[in-house]
C-alpha positions in Angstrom: 80.1 120.6 157.6 77.1 119.6 159.7 78.9 120.7 162.9 79.8 124.1 161.2 76.2 124.7 160.3 75.0 124.0 163.9 77.7 126.3 165.4 76.8 129.1 162.8 73.1 128.7 163.6 73.9 128.9 167.3 75.9 132.1 166.8 73.1 133.7 164.7 70.5 132.7 167.4 72.6 134.2 170.2 73.2 137.4 168.3 69.4 137.8 167.8 69.0 137.7 171.6 71.4 140.6 172.2 69.8 144.0 172.8 69.4 146.0 169.6 71.1 149.4 169.5 68.9 152.1 168.2 70.6 154.9 166.3 68.9 158.3 166.2 68.8 159.6 162.7 69.6 163.2 161.8 67.5 165.0 159.2 69.2 167.8 157.3 66.7 170.6 156.7 66.8 172.9 153.7 63.4 174.2 152.7 60.2 173.2 154.5 59.2 170.2 156.6 55.6 169.7 157.6 53.7 167.6 160.1 56.2 164.7 160.4 58.0 163.0 163.2 61.8 163.1 163.1 64.6 162.1 165.5 66.9 165.1 165.2 67.1 168.1 162.8 70.1 169.9 161.6 70.0 173.2 159.6 73.4 173.3 157.9 75.6 176.3 157.4 73.9 179.0 155.4 70.7 177.0 154.8 67.1 178.1 155.6 64.6 175.8 157.2 60.9 176.1 158.1 59.3 173.5 160.3 55.5 173.6 160.4 53.8 171.3 162.9 56.8 169.0 163.0 57.6 166.7 166.0 61.3 166.3 166.8 62.1 163.5 169.2 65.6 164.9 169.8 67.3 168.2 169.2 67.3 170.9 166.5 70.7 172.3 165.7 71.1 175.5 163.6 74.4 176.1 162.0 76.4 179.2 161.2 74.6 181.8 159.1 71.6 179.5 158.9 67.9 180.4 159.5 65.2 178.4 161.3 61.5 179.2 161.6 59.7 176.7 163.8 55.9 177.1 163.9 53.7 174.8 166.1 56.6 172.4 166.6 57.0 169.8 169.3 60.7 169.3 170.4 61.5 166.8 173.1 65.1 168.1 173.4 66.7 171.5 172.8 66.8 174.1 170.0 70.5 175.1 169.8 72.1 177.7 167.5 75.6 179.0 167.3 76.4 181.8 164.8 72.9 181.5 163.2 71.5 184.3 161.1 67.9 184.1 162.6 66.1 181.6 164.9 62.4 181.9 165.3 60.3 179.6 167.6 56.6 180.7 167.6 52.8 180.1 167.5 52.2 177.3 170.0 55.5 175.5 169.8 56.6 173.3 172.7 60.2 172.7 173.6 60.9 170.0 176.2 64.5 171.3 176.9 65.9 174.8 176.3 66.3 177.3 173.5 69.9 178.4 173.3 70.9 181.0 170.7 74.5 182.3 170.9 76.9 184.5 168.8 74.6 185.2 165.9 72.0 187.6 164.5 68.3 187.8 165.3 66.1 185.6 167.5 62.5 185.3 168.5 60.6 183.0 170.9 56.9 183.9 171.0 53.6 182.4 172.1 55.3 179.1 173.0 56.1 176.7 176.0 59.7 176.1 176.8 60.3 173.7 179.7 63.9 174.6 180.2 65.6 178.0 179.7 65.6 180.6 176.9 69.1 182.0 176.4 70.2 184.8 174.0 73.9 185.4 174.4 76.2 187.7 172.2 73.6 188.3 169.5 74.0 191.3 167.1 70.4 192.0 166.0 67.0 192.3 167.5 65.7 189.7 170.0 62.2 189.1 171.2 60.9 186.9 174.1 57.1 187.4 174.1 54.1 185.7 175.8 55.8 182.4 176.6 55.5 179.9 179.5 59.1 179.2 180.5 59.9 176.4 183.0 63.4 177.6 183.7 65.2 181.0 183.3 65.1 183.7 180.6 68.6 185.0 180.1 69.9 187.8 177.9 73.7 188.5 178.0 75.9 190.8 176.0 73.5 191.4 173.1 73.8 194.5 171.0 70.7 194.7 168.7 68.1 195.3 171.3 66.1 192.8 173.5 62.3 193.0 174.2 61.0 190.7 176.9 57.2 191.1 177.4 54.3 189.2 178.9 56.0 185.9 179.8 55.4 183.6 182.7 58.8 182.5 184.0 59.2 179.8 186.7 62.9 180.6 187.2 64.7 183.9 187.0 64.8 186.7 184.5 68.5 187.6 184.1 70.0 190.3 181.9 73.6 191.6 181.9 75.8 193.7 179.6 73.2 194.3 176.9 73.4 197.5 174.8 70.9 199.0 174.6 69.2 197.8 177.9 66.3 195.3 177.4 62.8 196.7 177.2 59.4 195.2 177.9 57.3 194.4 181.0 54.3 192.5 182.3 56.5 189.4 183.0 55.4 187.2 185.9 58.6 185.8 187.3 58.5 183.2 190.1 62.2 183.6 190.8 64.0 186.9 190.7 64.4 189.7 188.2 68.0 190.6 188.0 70.4 193.4 186.8 69.1 195.1 183.6 65.8 193.2 183.8 64.8 193.9 187.4 62.1 196.4 186.2 60.6 194.2 183.5 
């Protein structure tokens, strides 16, 4: 018995020396979350979520027919939406990665800093990209509800293709190139 206890104590001690695996937690958002720090946020199908002054150490994922309004948020990763009803990132928000909104409804990124890209692809309703600092590209492809791109500073390219109607806007400072439908913006 004494030998068993010594062996068991040795195993427990050895296991405590192994590196601990950290698991990022995902917070499901329905309603409003204020000034808190979270690992990841998921807005489930059909839900509505408002983040106000929230810090997200990972990624925000917006589900089908869901709605996100992010005001003065800090996101280390990306904001990703597929099939979402509406995605709004505004008023001094900072996104360390990209904002990617595809195959959904409305979208707006305004008065914010996005270190990566802003992508609106195959959206059916109005889209706005206004007065942002963008570290990567701004891309609008195959959108049918109208796209307004105005007053942004874009370190990469401004790329627009196959949007109906054509994007509108102007006063964008683009360090890369203005391409296709956005060459005059």
